[in-house]
C-alpha positions in Angstrom: 99.7 85.0 95.5 97.1 85.5 92.7 96.0 82.2 90.9 94.6 82.9 87.3 93.3 80.1 85.6 91.3 80.1 81.9 87.7 80.2 84.2 89.1 83.5 86.3 87.3 86.1 85.2 88.4 90.1 85.1 85.5 92.8 86.0 86.5 96.1 85.5 84.6 99.0 86.9 84.4 101.6 83.8 84.1 104.6 86.0 86.5 106.2 88.4 86.3 105.0 92.4 87.2 106.8 95.2 89.5 104.3 96.7 89.9 106.4 100.0 86.5 103.9 100.7 86.6 101.4 103.1 86.7 97.6 102.2 83.0 97.2 102.5 82.4 100.2 100.1 84.5 98.3 97.4 82.5 95.2 98.4 79.2 97.1 97.4 80.6 98.4 94.5 81.1 94.8 93.4 77.7 93.4 94.3 75.6 96.7 93.2 77.6 97.7 89.8 79.8 94.7 89.1 77.0 92.4 89.8 79.8 89.9 91.3 80.5 87.8 94.1 83.7 89.5 95.8 84.2 86.0 97.5 84.3 84.3 94.1 88.1 84.2 93.4 87.6 86.5 90.5 89.5 89.3 90.0 88.1 93.2 90.2 89.4 96.2 88.9 88.9 99.8 90.0 90.8 102.9 88.6 90.9 106.1 90.8 90.8 108.1 87.6 89.1 107.9 84.5 91.3 105.7 82.1 90.7 106.0 78.1 93.3 102.6 77.6 95.4 100.7 79.9 97.1 97.3 79.9 96.9 94.9 82.2 100.1 92.1 82.8 100.3 89.4 84.6 102.6 86.4 84.3 101.6 83.6 82.3 105.2 81.3 83.4 108.1 81.6 84.7 109.5 81.1 81.3 107.8 83.5 79.3 107.2 86.3 81.7 104.8 88.9 81.0 102.2 88.9 78.5 
């Protein structure tokens, strides 16, 4: 289960990524291009195709549903 707090950062890759690569490939993309630490607990978002607009929803609580 994901635990998202106010300290959690969400880093989004702006260029399409070939998701057929291994975990090591995505790990190296996080380190080299996003300048992040894959083991930090932050969220890293990759897309297979170029997306002009996207919406990321996550539950705030069980009572309020999705934001």
